[in-house]
C-alpha positions in Angstrom: 0.0 0.0 0.0 1.4 3.3 -1.1 -0.8 5.7 0.6 -4.0 6.2 2.6 -6.0 9.4 2.0 -9.1 10.6 3.9 -11.5 13.1 2.5 -14.7 14.5 4.0 -16.8 11.5 2.9 -14.4 8.8 1.7 -11.2 6.9 2.4 -8.9 6.1 -0.5 -6.3 3.3 -0.3 -3.7 3.5 -3.0 -1.9 0.3 -3.9 1.0 -0.4 -6.2 -0.1 -2.1 -9.4 1.7 -5.2 -10.3 1.0 -6.0 -13.9 2.2 -9.5 -14.2 -0.2 -11.4 -12.0 0.6 -14.3 -9.6 3.7 -16.3 -9.7 1.4 -19.3 -9.8 0.0 -18.2 -13.2 3.6 -17.7 -14.4 4.6 -21.2 -13.5 1.4 -22.7 -15.1 2.1 -20.8 -18.4 5.9 -21.3 -18.5 6.3 -24.6 -16.6 9.3 -25.2 -14.4 11.9 -22.5 -14.7 15.6 -22.8 -15.5 17.7 -22.3 -12.5 19.0 -19.0 -13.8 15.5 -17.5 -13.9 14.6 -19.2 -10.6 17.7 -17.7 -9.0 16.6 -14.2 -10.0 13.2 -14.7 -8.3 14.7 -16.4 -5.3 17.1 -13.6 -4.6 14.2 -11.1 -4.5 12.2 -13.4 -2.2 15.2 -13.7 0.1 15.7 -10.0 0.0 12.1 -9.3 1.0 12.2 -12.0 3.8 15.5 -10.7 5.2 14.0 -7.2 5.4 11.0 -8.5 7.2 12.9 -10.7 9.6 15.4 -7.9 10.5 12.4 -5.8 11.4 10.9 -8.5 13.7 8.2 -9.5 11.1 7.4 -13.1 10.1 5.1 -13.7 7.2 3.8 -17.2 8.1 1.9 -17.7 4.8 4.6 -17.6 2.1 3.4 -19.5 -0.9 3.5 -19.4 -4.7 0.0 -17.7 -4.8 1.2 -14.9 -2.5 4.0 -13.8 -4.8 3.2 -11.3 -7.6 5.4 -10.7 -10.5 5.6 -7.7 -12.8 6.2 -7.9 -16.5 9.7 -6.8 -15.9 10.4 -9.7 -13.7 10.2 -8.0 -10.3 8.4 -9.8 -7.5 6.2 -8.6 -4.7 5.3 -10.7 -1.6 1.6 -10.0 -0.6 -1.0 -11.1 1.9 0.4 -10.3 5.3 -2.9 -11.2 7.0 -1.2 -14.0 9.0 2.0 -12.1 9.7 3.1 -11.2 13.2 5.8 -9.6 15.2 8.3 -12.0 16.8 10.8 -11.7 19.6 13.9 -13.8 19.4 13.6 -14.9 23.0 9.9 -15.7 22.9 7.8 -18.1 20.9 4.7 -17.9 18.8 1.9 -20.4 19.3 -0.5 -19.7 16.4 -0.4 -22.5 13.9 -1.4 -21.1 10.5 -0.5 -21.0 6.9 -1.2 -23.2 3.8 -0.7 -26.9 4.2 1.5 -27.5 1.2 3.9 -24.8 2.3 3.5 -25.2 6.1 6.6 -26.2 8.2 6.4 -29.5 10.1 6.5 -27.8 13.5 3.3 -26.1 12.6 1.6 -29.4 11.9 2.9 -30.8 15.1 1.7 -27.7 17.2 5.3 -26.9 18.3 6.1 -23.5 19.6 8.3 -21.6 17.2 10.2 -18.3 17.0 9.1 -17.2 13.5 11.8 -16.9 10.8 12.4 -20.6 10.6 8.8 -21.3 9.3 9.3 -18.8 6.5 12.6 -20.5 5.6 10.7 -23.8 5.1 8.0 -22.2 3.0 10.7 -20.5 1.0 12.2 -23.9 0.3 8.9 -25.2 -1.0 8.6 -22.2 -3.2 12.1 -22.7 -4.6 11.3 -26.4 -5.3 8.1 -25.4 -7.2 10.1 -22.9 -9.3 12.7 -25.4 -10.4 10.5 -28.5 -10.5 7.1 -27.2 -11.4 5.4 -29.1 -8.6 5.2 -29.3 -4.8 7.6 -31.7 -3.1 4.9 -33.2 -0.8 1.5 -34.1 -2.3 -1.1 -36.7 -1.6 -4.9 -37.0 -2.0 -5.2 -38.3 1.6 -4.8 -35.5 4.2 -3.3 -37.8 6.9 -0.8 -39.1 4.3 0.1 -35.6 3.2 0.7 -34.6 6.9 2.9 -37.7 7.3 5.0 -36.8 4.2 5.6 -33.3 5.3 6.6 -34.4 8.8 9.1 -36.9 7.4 10.5 -34.4 5.0 11.7 -37.0 2.4 12.1 -35.0 -0.9 12.5 -36.5 -4.3 14.9 -34.4 -6.3 14.7 -34.6 -10.2 18.0 -35.5 -11.9 18.0 -32.2 -13.9 18.7 -30.1 -10.7 22.3 -29.0 -10.2 24.1 -30.2 -7.1 24.2 -26.7 -5.6 20.4 -26.3 -6.1 19.7 -29.7 -4.4 22.0 -28.7 -1.6 20.3 -25.4 -1.0 16.8 -26.9 -1.0 17.8 -29.8 1.2 19.2 -27.3 3.8 15.8 -25.4 3.7 13.6 -28.5 3.9 14.9 -29.9 7.2 12.2 -31.0 9.5 14.2 -30.1 12.6 14.1 -26.3 12.8 17.2 -26.2 14.9 19.1 -27.8 12.0 17.3 -25.9 9.3 19.3 -23.3 7.4 19.0 -19.7 8.5 18.2 -17.0 6.0 21.7 -15.7 6.4 23.0 -19.1 5.2 20.6 -19.1 2.3 21.5 -15.7 1.1 25.2 -16.6 1.2 24.8 -20.0 -0.5 26.9 -20.5 -3.7 23.7 -21.2 -5.7 22.2 -17.9 -4.6 25.4 -15.9 -5.4 26.2 -17.5 -8.7 26.2 -15.0 -11.5 25.8 -12.0 -9.2 29.0 -12.1 -7.1 27.3 -11.2 -3.8 24.3 -12.1 -1.7 21.0 -10.3 -2.3 20.6 -6.8 -0.9 18.0 -6.4 1.8 17.7 -2.6 1.4 17.6 -2.0 5.1 18.6 1.6 5.9 21.7 2.2 7.9 20.7 2.3 11.5 22.4 3.4 14.8 21.3 1.9 18.1 18.5 3.8 19.7 19.5 6.3 22.4 17.5 8.3 24.9 15.5 10.5 24.8 12.9 8.9 22.6 11.0 11.0 19.9 7.5 11.7 21.2 6.1 11.9 17.6 7.4 8.4 16.9 6.0 7.0 20.1 2.6 8.6 19.3 2.6 6.9 15.8 3.4 3.5 17.4 0.0 3.4 19.1 -1.4 2.1 15.8 0.4 -1.2 16.3 -1.7 -2.2 19.4 1.2 -1.7 21.8 -1.0 0.3 24.1 -1.1 4.0 24.9 1.9 6.2 24.3 2.9 6.3 28.0 3.0 2.5 28.1 5.0 2.2 24.9 7.5 4.8 26.1 7.9 3.0 29.4 8.4 -0.4 27.9 10.8 0.8 25.2 12.8 2.8 27.8 13.1 -0.4 29.8 14.4 -2.3 26.8 16.9 0.4 25.8 18.3 0.9 29.3 18.5 -2.8 30.0 22.0 -4.3 30.6 21.4 -6.7 27.8 20.7 -4.0 25.2 23.7 -1.9 26.3 25.9 -5.0 26.2 24.7 -5.8 22.6 25.6 -2.2 21.6 29.1 -2.6 23.0 29.6 -6.0 21.4 28.4 -4.7 18.0 30.8 -1.8 18.2 33.7 -4.1 19.1 32.9 -6.4 16.3 32.9 -3.5 13.8 36.3 -2.4 15.1 37.7 -5.8 14.7 36.4 -6.2 11.2 37.6 -2.8 10.0 35.7 -0.6 7.6 33.2 -2.6 5.6 33.2 -2.8 1.8 30.4 -1.2 0.0 28.3 -4.3 -0.5 28.9 -5.5 3.1 27.6 -2.4 4.9 24.1 -3.8 5.6 24.8 -7.5 5.9 27.2 -9.8 7.7 29.5 -11.8 5.4 31.8 -14.8 5.7 29.1 -17.3 6.8 30.3 -20.8 6.0 27.1 -22.6 4.9 28.8 -26.0 5.3 29.1 -25.4 9.1 25.6 -26.6 9.5 24.4 -30.1 9.0 24.2 -30.7 5.3 22.2 -33.9 5.0 20.0 -34.4 2.0 17.4 -36.1 4.2 15.6 -34.7 7.2 14.9 -35.9 10.6 11.6 -35.8 12.4 12.9 -34.9 15.8 11.2 -31.9 17.2 11.8 -32.0 20.9 12.1 -28.3 21.8 11.2 -24.8 20.6 13.2 -23.7 17.6 14.9 -20.6 18.9 18.2 -22.4 19.6 19.1 -22.5 15.9 18.6 -18.8 15.3 21.3 -16.2 15.7 18.8 -13.5 16.5 18.5 -11.1 19.4 22.2 -10.1 19.6 22.2 -7.3 17.1 20.9 -4.0 18.6 19.5 -2.8 15.3 18.2 -6.0 13.7 15.3 -7.9 15.2 16.5 -7.3 18.8 12.9 -6.6 20.1 9.6 -5.8 18.3 9.3 -2.4 20.0 12.7 -1.4 18.8 12.0 -2.7 15.2 8.7 -0.8 15.0 10.3 2.4 16.4 12.9 2.2 13.5 10.1 1.6 10.9 7.9 4.4 12.1 10.8 6.9 12.4 12.0 6.0 8.9 8.4 6.3 7.5 8.1 9.8 9.0 11.5 10.8 7.6 10.3 9.7 4.1 7.0 11.6 4.6 8.8 14.8 5.4 10.4 14.6 2.0 7.2 13.9 0.2 4.6 16.5 -1.0 1.7 14.3 0.2 2.5 13.0 3.8 0.2 10.1 3.5 -1.1 7.8 6.2 0.9 9.3 9.1 -0.8 12.7 8.7 -4.4 11.3 8.8 -6.7 13.0 11.4 -6.0 11.5 14.8 -8.2 13.7 17.0 -11.9 14.7 16.6 -12.3 17.9 14.7 -9.0 17.8 12.9 -9.3 18.7 9.2 -8.9 15.8 6.9 -6.3 15.8 4.1 -7.6 17.6 1.1 -7.2 16.2 -2.4 -8.3 17.7 -5.7 -11.6 16.7 -7.2 -11.2 14.0 -9.8 -13.1 14.4 -13.1 -15.5 11.7 -14.1 -14.0 9.0 -16.4 -14.9 8.8 -20.0 -17.9 6.7 -21.0 -17.2 3.1 -21.8 -18.0 1.9 -25.3 -19.0 -1.7 -25.7 -20.8 -3.9 -28.2 -24.5 -3.7 -28.8 -25.2 -7.3 -27.8 -26.5 -6.9 -24.3 -27.9 -9.1 -21.6 -30.0 -6.8 -19.3 -32.0 -7.7 -16.3 -35.6 -6.7 -16.1 -36.0 -3.1 -15.3 -32.4 -2.1 -16.4 -31.6 0.4 -19.0 -29.7 -0.9 -22.0 -26.0 -0.3 -21.6 -24.6 -2.8 -24.0 -21.8 -5.2 -23.6 -23.1 -7.5 -20.9 -23.0 -11.1 -22.2 -24.3 -12.8 -19.1 -26.5 -11.8 -16.1 -25.2 -9.3 -13.6 -24.0 -10.8 -10.4 -26.3 -9.5 -7.6 -26.0 -9.6 -3.8 -29.8 -9.6 -3.5 -32.6 -11.3 -5.3 -32.9 -10.5 -9.0 -36.6 -9.6 -8.6 -35.8 -7.0 -5.9 -36.6 -3.5 -7.2 -37.3 -0.3 -5.4 -40.8 0.8 -4.6 -40.4 3.9 -6.8 -39.5 1.7 -9.8 -42.3 -0.7 -9.1 -44.8 2.2 -8.9 -43.5 3.6 -12.2 -44.0 0.4 -14.0 -47.5 0.0 -12.6 -48.4 3.5 -13.7 -47.1 2.8 -17.2 -49.3 -0.3 -17.5 -52.4 1.6 -16.4 -51.8 4.3 -19.0 -51.2 1.9 -21.9 -54.3 2.0 -24.3 -56.5 -1.0 -24.3 -56.9 -3.0 -27.5 -60.7 -3.1 -28.2 -60.3 -6.5 -29.9 -59.0 -8.0 -26.7 
């Protein structure tokens, strides 16, 4: 969503138009993709997920239908209706998503942190891109559940060794052993032909310092964190905690030891050896504990440290962008009774549509042309207003009577 505008009588939600349709339709029309094309899409998916995860957001319903593609080959992840904020040291307990793309721990009602379930779904999406089908399928629902929980994947012989290795690291049933998004983005298959991992486009951030910006705190009330006073108190507690201050010091020491970053390393840690993790091509069904142990989250003061900190960054960055824009957008909507709404110029009426003369009109409708089938109605087709019924009755009464009748 690009903007939200309120006028005196209407709300307008302005969305970006993606002219290529769903990724599902693209796969249906093109079949399985070559790895080079699949890599281009996968890098964009990884970029979007990394941006979300570093802002404490987990999608939880990533699937081929929720990926739009433009005619220029750019993808957009949509439908964040099941998304949620996650905390690295806490666990989510809502089991949601689409079955074919759902992680085993969701089917087993295991507590989870968040990013690891998106990694599994990402693995299913990648498999669909390069194979043209889902890895787990069965007409029997219990049998499908069992296949997903076992995680035994059949890899076609046309896949490259690197592609098989990457998918096998993503489709690991034990979330503690599953690849992190950092590992995926630095995998040789993902880097091939590009020379570097995907960019996450996260702005350069410094650790939050006191005092807090009251305007940002006020805007954070729209995220159901409570009143501004409560948000400020909780955020202050997190920032002044020994853990957060220790994370700031450790991050500063790490930067000093690494030296000045290269241009393409400024926003992402490098040097992750993806072979350090368990690289089995099969998966185990051993979920004995929540899955936070395998996630290196919660130690970076500016990346997914705490939901309140992430939202504070997002709101502040949104306000900074709005200050540079002519139309401030959603953050300047009226917030108190009596505040004048944002004024927009009147829009002229669109030109009349010209259609063919072959029309299918419902009784009582004026001929408009172009309708080849009945209009879909939310009420009964025989429902008309009292004024229209009275008009038709009056016309019948005024019609001259045939004396031969």
